[in-house]
C-alpha positions in Angstrom: 13.0 32.2 7.3 15.0 29.2 8.8 17.7 27.7 6.5 20.0 25.0 7.2 23.4 24.1 5.7 24.2 21.0 3.6 24.8 18.1 6.1 27.6 15.7 5.6 26.5 13.5 8.7 26.7 9.8 7.8 23.3 8.4 7.1 22.2 4.7 6.7 22.5 3.6 3.1 21.2 0.6 1.1 24.0 -2.0 0.6 23.4 -2.6 -2.9 21.2 -1.3 -5.7 19.6 -4.7 -5.9 18.7 -4.4 -2.1 17.1 -0.9 -2.8 15.1 -2.3 -5.9 13.8 -5.3 -3.9 12.9 -3.0 -0.9 11.0 -0.5 -3.2 9.4 -3.5 -5.1 8.4 -5.2 -1.8 7.0 -1.8 -0.8 4.7 -1.8 -3.9 3.8 -5.5 -4.0 1.1 -6.0 -1.4 -2.2 -7.3 -0.9 -3.7 -5.3 -3.7 -1.6 -7.4 -6.3 -3.0 -10.8 -5.5 -6.6 -9.7 -4.2 -7.7 -6.3 -5.4 -6.3 -6.3 -9.1 -8.0 -9.5 -10.2 -11.3 -8.3 -8.7 -11.1 -5.0 -10.2 -10.3 -6.5 -13.5 -13.0 -8.9 -13.4 -15.5 -6.0 -12.5 -14.5 -3.5 -15.1 -14.3 -5.3 -18.6 -11.6 -8.0 -18.2 -8.8 -7.5 -20.7 -10.3 -4.1 -21.6 -9.4 -2.9 -17.9 -5.7 -3.1 -19.0 -6.2 -0.1 -21.4 -7.2 2.6 -18.7 -4.7 0.8 -16.2 -1.6 1.0 -18.3 -2.7 4.4 -19.3 -2.6 5.4 -15.6 0.7 3.5 -15.1 2.4 5.6 -17.8 0.7 8.9 -17.0 0.5 8.8 -13.2 2.4 5.7 -11.7 5.7 5.9 -13.2 5.9 9.9 -13.3 5.0 10.0 -9.7 7.6 7.3 -8.9 10.2 9.4 -10.5 9.0 12.5 -8.7 8.9 10.6 -5.2 12.5 8.9 -5.9 13.8 12.5 -7.0 12.5 14.1 -3.9 13.9 11.5 -1.6 17.3 11.3 -3.0 17.3 15.1 -2.7 16.2 15.3 0.8 18.7 12.7 1.7 21.4 14.9 0.6 20.5 17.2 3.5 20.1 14.7 6.0 16.2 14.3 5.7 14.4 11.2 5.3 11.0 12.5 5.5 8.7 15.1 3.5 8.9 17.9 6.1 12.7 18.2 5.6 12.7 17.5 1.9 9.8 20.2 1.1 11.7 22.8 3.4 14.7 22.5 0.9 12.5 22.4 -2.3 10.5 25.3 -1.2 12.1 27.9 0.9 8.8 28.9 2.7 7.9 28.7 6.4 4.8 26.7 5.7 6.6 23.9 3.5 7.6 21.8 6.3 4.2 21.7 7.7 2.8 20.7 4.3 5.4 18.1 4.4 3.9 16.6 7.6 1.2 14.9 5.4 3.9 12.7 4.2 4.3 11.5 7.8 0.6 11.4 8.7 -0.5 9.4 5.7 1.6 6.4 6.1 1.2 6.3 9.7 -2.6 6.4 9.4 -2.5 3.7 6.7 -0.2 1.3 9.0 -2.7 1.4 11.8 -5.2 -0.3 9.9 -3.4 -1.9 7.0 -1.4 -3.9 9.6 -4.4 -5.5 11.1 -5.6 -6.7 7.8 -2.2 -8.1 7.2 -2.4 -10.1 10.5 -5.6 -11.9 9.1 -3.6 -13.2 6.4 -1.0 -14.6 8.8 -4.0 -16.1 11.0 -5.4 -17.7 8.1 -2.1 -19.2 6.9 -2.1 -21.0 10.2 -5.8 -21.8 10.1 -5.4 -23.6 6.7 -2.3 -25.6 7.6 -4.1 -26.7 10.9 -7.6 -27.3 9.2 -9.2 -24.6 11.6 -11.8 -24.0 8.9 -12.1 -27.6 7.8 -15.6 -28.3 6.9 -16.8 -24.8 6.3 -17.9 -25.3 2.5 -20.4 -22.5 2.1 -20.1 -18.8 1.8 -22.4 -18.3 4.9 -20.1 -20.4 6.8 -16.9 -18.8 5.9 -18.6 -15.4 6.4 -19.6 -16.3 9.8 -16.0 -17.7 10.5 -14.3 -14.3 9.5 -16.8 -12.1 11.3 -16.3 -14.1 14.7 -12.7 -14.0 14.2 -12.9 -10.2 13.6 -15.2 -9.9 16.7 -18.3 -8.9 15.0 -20.1 -11.7 16.3 -19.6 -14.8 18.6 -19.8 -18.2 17.8 -18.3 -21.8 18.5 -15.2 -20.7 16.3 -14.1 -17.6 18.1 -16.1 -16.7 21.3 -14.0 -13.4 21.8 -11.7 -11.3 19.6 -8.7 -12.7 21.6 -7.5 -14.7 18.6 -7.3 -11.8 16.1 -5.7 -9.6 18.7 -2.9 -12.2 19.3 -2.1 -12.6 15.8 -2.2 -8.6 15.5 0.4 -8.4 18.2 2.5 -11.1 16.4 2.4 -9.1 13.3 3.0 -5.8 15.0 5.9 -7.4 16.8 7.3 -8.5 13.7 7.1 -5.3 11.7 8.7 -3.3 14.6 11.5 -5.8 15.1 12.4 -5.3 11.4 12.3 -1.6 11.4 14.3 -1.5 14.9 17.1 -3.1 12.9 17.3 -0.2 10.5 17.7 -0.1 6.9 20.3 -2.8 6.0 20.2 -5.3 8.8 16.3 -5.0 9.0 14.3 -3.7 5.9 16.9 -5.0 3.5 17.2 -8.5 5.2 13.4 -8.9 5.0 12.9 -8.1 1.5 15.8 -10.1 0.3 13.7 -13.1 1.8 10.1 -12.0 1.3 10.2 -11.1 -2.2 11.8 -14.1 -3.8 9.5 -16.0 -1.5 6.5 -14.2 -2.9 7.5 -14.9 -6.5 8.4 -18.6 -5.8 5.0 -19.2 -3.9 3.2 -17.2 -6.6 4.7 -19.4 -9.5 3.9 -22.5 -7.5 0.2 -21.5 -7.0 0.0 -20.5 -10.7 1.2 -23.9 -12.1 -1.2 -25.6 -9.6 -4.0 -23.5 -10.9 -3.1 -24.2 -14.6 -3.5 -28.2 -13.8 -6.9 -27.7 -12.1 -8.7 -28.7 -15.4 -12.3 -29.3 -14.7 -13.1 -29.8 -11.0 -16.5 -30.8 -11.6 -17.1 -33.0 -14.7 -20.9 -32.6 -14.6 -20.1 -28.9 -15.4 -17.5 -29.2 -18.1 -17.9 -25.4 -19.0 -16.5 -24.8 -15.6 -12.8 -25.2 -16.3 -9.6 -23.3 -16.0 -9.3 -22.1 -19.7 -12.6 -20.5 -19.4 -11.7 -18.9 -16.0 -8.9 -17.2 -17.9 -11.0 -16.2 -20.7 -13.7 -14.8 -18.2 -10.8 -12.6 -16.8 -9.2 -11.7 -19.8 -11.7 -11.4 -22.7 -12.1 -7.6 -23.3 -15.4 -5.9 -23.1 -14.5 -2.6 -24.8 -18.0 -1.1 -24.1 -17.1 -0.6 -20.4 -14.4 2.0 -21.5 -17.3 4.6 -22.0 -17.9 4.5 -18.2 -15.9 6.8 -16.1 -15.9 4.5 -13.0 -13.6 2.0 -15.0 -11.2 4.8 -15.4 -11.3 5.8 -11.7 -11.0 2.3 -10.8 -7.9 1.6 -12.8 -6.4 4.9 -11.8 -7.1 3.9 -8.0 -5.6 0.4 -8.7 -2.4 2.2 -9.9 -2.1 4.2 -6.7 -2.9 1.2 -4.5 -0.4 -1.1 -6.2 2.5 1.2 -6.5 2.2 2.9 -3.2 2.6 6.4 -4.7 1.3 9.3 -2.7 2.0 7.5 0.6 5.4 9.1 1.7 7.1 5.8 1.9 9.0 6.0 -1.3 10.6 9.3 -0.5 11.9 7.9 3.0 13.3 4.8 1.0 14.8 6.9 -1.6 16.6 9.3 0.9 19.0 6.4 1.8 20.4 6.4 -1.8 23.7 7.7 -2.7 23.6 11.2 -4.4 24.6 9.6 -7.9 22.5 6.4 -7.5 20.2 5.8 -10.6 16.6 6.7 -9.9 15.2 6.5 -13.5 16.2 2.9 -14.2 15.6 1.9 -10.7 12.0 3.3 -10.7 11.3 1.4 -14.0 12.8 -1.8 -12.6 10.7 -1.4 -9.4 7.5 -0.6 -11.6 8.3 -3.9 -13.9 8.6 -6.1 -10.8 5.2 -5.0 -9.4 3.5 -5.3 -12.8 4.8 -8.7 -13.1 3.6 -9.8 -9.5 0.3 -8.0 -10.1 -0.7 -8.8 -13.8 0.8 -12.2 -14.5 0.9 -13.7 -11.1 -1.9 -12.0 -9.2 -4.4 -12.4 -12.0 -3.7 -16.1 -12.6 -4.5 -17.5 -9.3 -7.7 -16.3 -7.6 -10.3 -15.4 -10.4 -9.3 -18.3 -12.8 -9.6 -21.0 -10.0 -12.8 -19.5 -8.6 -14.4 -19.7 -11.8 -13.3 -23.3 -12.4 -14.8 -24.3 -9.0 -17.8 -22.1 -8.8 -18.7 -21.2 -12.4 -19.7 -17.7 -14.3 -22.6 -16.6 -12.1 -21.2 -17.2 -8.9 -17.8 -15.9 -9.7 -19.4 -12.6 -11.0 -21.2 -12.4 -7.5 -17.8 -13.0 -5.5 -15.9 -10.5 -7.7 -18.7 -7.9 -7.1 -18.4 -8.7 -3.5 -14.8 -7.3 -3.4 -11.3 -8.6 -2.6 -12.5 -9.9 0.9 -15.0 -12.1 -0.6 -12.5 -13.5 -3.0 -9.5 -14.0 -0.5 -11.2 -14.9 2.7 -14.4 -16.8 1.7 -14.0 -18.3 -1.9 -10.3 -19.4 -1.7 -10.5 -21.3 1.6 -13.6 -23.3 0.4 -11.6 -23.9 -2.9 -8.6 -25.1 -1.0 -10.6 -27.7 0.9 -11.5 -29.3 -2.6 -8.0 -29.5 -3.7 -5.4 -32.3 -3.3 -2.8 -30.9 -0.7 -5.3 -28.0 -0.3 -4.2 -27.3 3.3 -0.5 -26.9 2.0 -1.6 -24.7 -1.0 -4.1 -22.7 1.4 -1.1 -22.1 3.9 1.3 -20.8 1.2 -1.4 -18.8 -0.5 -2.2 -16.9 2.8 1.4 -16.7 3.8 2.2 -15.1 0.4 -0.3 -12.5 1.3 1.4 -12.0 4.6 4.7 -11.5 3.2 3.4 -9.2 0.4 1.7 -7.2 3.4 4.3 -6.9 6.0 6.8 -5.7 3.4 4.3 -2.9 2.8 3.8 -2.0 6.4 7.4 -1.9 7.1 7.7 0.6 4.5 4.8 2.6 5.8 6.1 2.8 9.4 9.6 3.9 8.3 9.0 7.7 7.7 7.7 8.3 11.4 10.8 6.1 12.4 13.1 8.1 10.2 11.5 11.5 11.4 12.1 10.7 15.0 15.7 9.7 14.5 16.6 12.4 12.2 14.9 15.4 13.6 14.9 14.5 17.3 18.1 12.6 17.3 16.4 9.4 18.8 18.5 6.4 18.8 17.0 3.6 16.5 15.9 1.7 19.6 14.2 4.4 21.3 12.3 5.6 18.1 11.2 2.0 17.6 9.6 1.8 21.2 8.0 5.2 20.9 6.5 4.3 17.3 5.5 0.9 18.6 3.4 2.4 21.5 1.9 4.9 19.0 0.8 2.5 16.5 -0.8 0.1 19.1 -2.6 3.0 20.8 -4.2 4.2 17.5 -4.7 0.7 16.3 -7.3 -0.2 19.2 -10.2 1.7 17.7 -9.7 0.0 14.3 -9.7 -3.4 15.9 -12.4 -3.1 18.4 -14.8 -0.7 16.2 -14.3 -2.5 13.1 -17.9 -3.7 13.0 -19.0 0.0 13.1 -17.3 1.0 9.8 -14.2 2.4 11.5 -11.7 0.9 9.2 -13.8 1.9 6.0 -13.9 5.4 6.9 -10.0 5.5 7.5 -9.5 3.6 4.2 -11.3 6.2 2.1 -10.0 9.4 3.6 -6.6 8.3 4.0 -6.0 5.3 1.5 -8.0 6.7 -1.4 -8.6 10.5 -1.0 -5.5 11.3 1.1 -3.1 9.7 -1.6 -4.3 11.9 -4.4 -4.3 15.0 -2.4 -0.5 14.3 -1.4 0.4 13.5 -5.0 -1.0 16.6 -6.4 1.0 18.5 -3.7 4.1 16.8 -4.7 3.9 17.7 -8.4 3.1 21.2 -7.6 6.1 21.6 -5.1 8.7 19.5 -7.2 7.8 20.9 -10.5 6.3 24.2 -10.2 7.9 25.7 -7.2 11.3 23.8 -7.1 11.0 24.3 -10.9 11.0 22.2 -14.0 14.6 22.6 -15.1 15.9 21.7 -11.5 13.5 18.8 -11.0 14.6 17.5 -14.5 18.3 17.7 -13.6 17.8 16.0 -10.1 15.9 13.1 -11.5 18.5 12.4 -14.3 21.4 13.0 -12.1 23.6 9.8 -12.1 21.1 8.0 -14.4 22.3 5.5 -17.3 19.2 6.9 -19.5 17.8 10.4 -19.3 14.4 11.4 -19.3 13.8 13.9 -22.1 12.6 17.4 -20.9 9.4 16.8 -22.7 8.5 13.8 -20.4 8.9 16.4 -17.4 6.6 19.0 -19.1 3.9 16.2 -19.7 4.3 15.4 -16.0 4.0 18.8 -15.1 0.8 19.6 -17.0 -0.8 16.2 -18.1 -0.2 14.3 -14.9 -1.1 17.1 -12.8 -4.5 17.7 -14.7 -4.9 13.9 -14.7 -4.7 14.0 -10.7 -7.0 17.0 -10.2 -9.6 15.6 -12.4 -9.3 12.2 -10.5 -9.7 14.0 -7.3 -12.9 15.8 -8.2 -14.5 12.7 -9.9 -13.5 10.6 -6.9 -15.0 13.1 -4.5 -18.0 13.5 -6.4 -18.6 9.9 -6.9 -17.7 8.4 -3.3 -16.5 11.6 -1.3 -19.9 13.5 -1.0 -21.5 10.2 0.4 -18.9 9.5 2.8 -18.7 13.1 4.0 -22.5 12.9 4.6 -22.5 9.5 6.0 -25.4 8.7 3.6 -24.5 4.6 3.8 -23.7 4.8 7.4 -26.3 3.2 10.0 -27.4 6.1 12.5 -26.0 3.7 15.4 -22.5 3.9 13.8 -22.5 7.7 13.7 -20.5 8.2 16.8 -17.7 5.9 15.7 -17.4 7.4 12.4 -17.1 10.8 13.9 -14.5 9.3 16.2 -12.4 8.0 13.2 -12.6 11.5 11.6 -11.5 13.1 14.8 -8.7 10.4 15.1 -7.4 11.4 11.7 -7.5 15.2 12.5 -5.7 14.3 15.9 -2.9 12.4 14.0 -2.4 15.1 11.4 -2.4 17.8 14.1 0.2 15.6 16.0 2.5 15.2 13.2 2.2 19.0 12.5 3.1 19.7 16.2 6.2 17.4 16.0 7.2 19.3 13.0 7.0 22.5 14.8 8.8 21.2 17.8 11.5 19.7 15.5 12.1 23.1 13.9 12.0 24.8 17.1 14.8 22.4 18.4 17.0 23.3 15.4 16.6 26.9 15.9 17.6 26.7 19.5 20.8 24.5 18.6 21.7 27.0 15.8 21.4 30.1 18.2 23.8 28.3 20.6 26.2 27.5 17.9 29.2 30.1 18.1 29.7 32.4 15.2 
């Protein structure tokens, strides 16, 4: 068994506790806060949806944040910013580091498609400001506009996919420029600008929405008050449906970025006695404010005011893309200063998205820097090329369901699997007592031991049941490709092969890193 001594090598640190909290909150605050949450709420009982949602936050979201912050800070003490090294020290078993490779593969696979979606928001911010989609006032028109932009079809708006590719390259360049400048001069500078702007833009849009009133006097029932009523009036009968609980739990995973592997990397830059308990609570509270207060007060209420009950239900049923990229551009065209408000709406989404992609790409950056002793510049070039290479199929095979396949297995199923592994290793293998001590170290308030036991048993059971239900509900159909057109089968198989190839690559890199450590140790004088 390979063992390494505690390292005293200087590592990057967050310059302030505020910078850390802003970074963690910016990682959590993403597209899901402003697009996915209001749609989920509208489709699953309105205000009643908050019951399973906050239960999931309490039993899953916050406990998993404590675990991931604890694992991350623990690994940072030994010079490791990624889960292979962290799991190695938590569980002195040769296989631990290879299991930890999941914590590099998952965020890397996430970033190769999530960053492409983020680039759409930057493009639409420009399109709104310049009036590119002006005159398109039907859902069919906006749908064709987006489809042409994505390269699914060719029309007068976008004859080729070149525009989308250029905005992707710009977004990719911004992401890599930030991480290439490190934790304090790159990531922390970004979030100190991005998160306050997200909140300011969100408040501006909420105030504008509150004064929408009744856009169409011919339909006085379509007003902003009834829009909020549509979103928040509770339908408690839906709580009998397991799909509502699955949707709420999935939203918590999506919005808090737990099970990804990024939180551990960010937490590894903590000082040994930095508070993880209160910092996790502050991060969670910031995210919930952006999601429940700001996110739910913009898109759905204003959609109701402009389109009415029946059409809003159809839009919500169509998902976040229909709401964000079809309905909202049409609405902005009917508003005073609509080009301005449309531009800041989509730029808000871009800031939220780019802050999350920066967090997702940091684990592989940290791994190359720490385990292979690459310079930050060299690591950023290697990662940039890797992300570009694996993003090409996502961009050019989008119309064949490539992105959807990745999103389910990585962005849904994979997060739950990795969360289960974290709970097992930290609380069952590392041990309940040591885990409790690690989380509470340096904290202003201590988590009672009973809370750790609840996490150990209840949270784990919740995750396992969630995984089983998720697989039964969606996984089997995805696995058997029941809803995939036969002509798209080769592309879906290619997506699966790519996921396996990336996972195998990360395991191989972990193996090489540990072989390198072993050779260095053997050359050291006794």
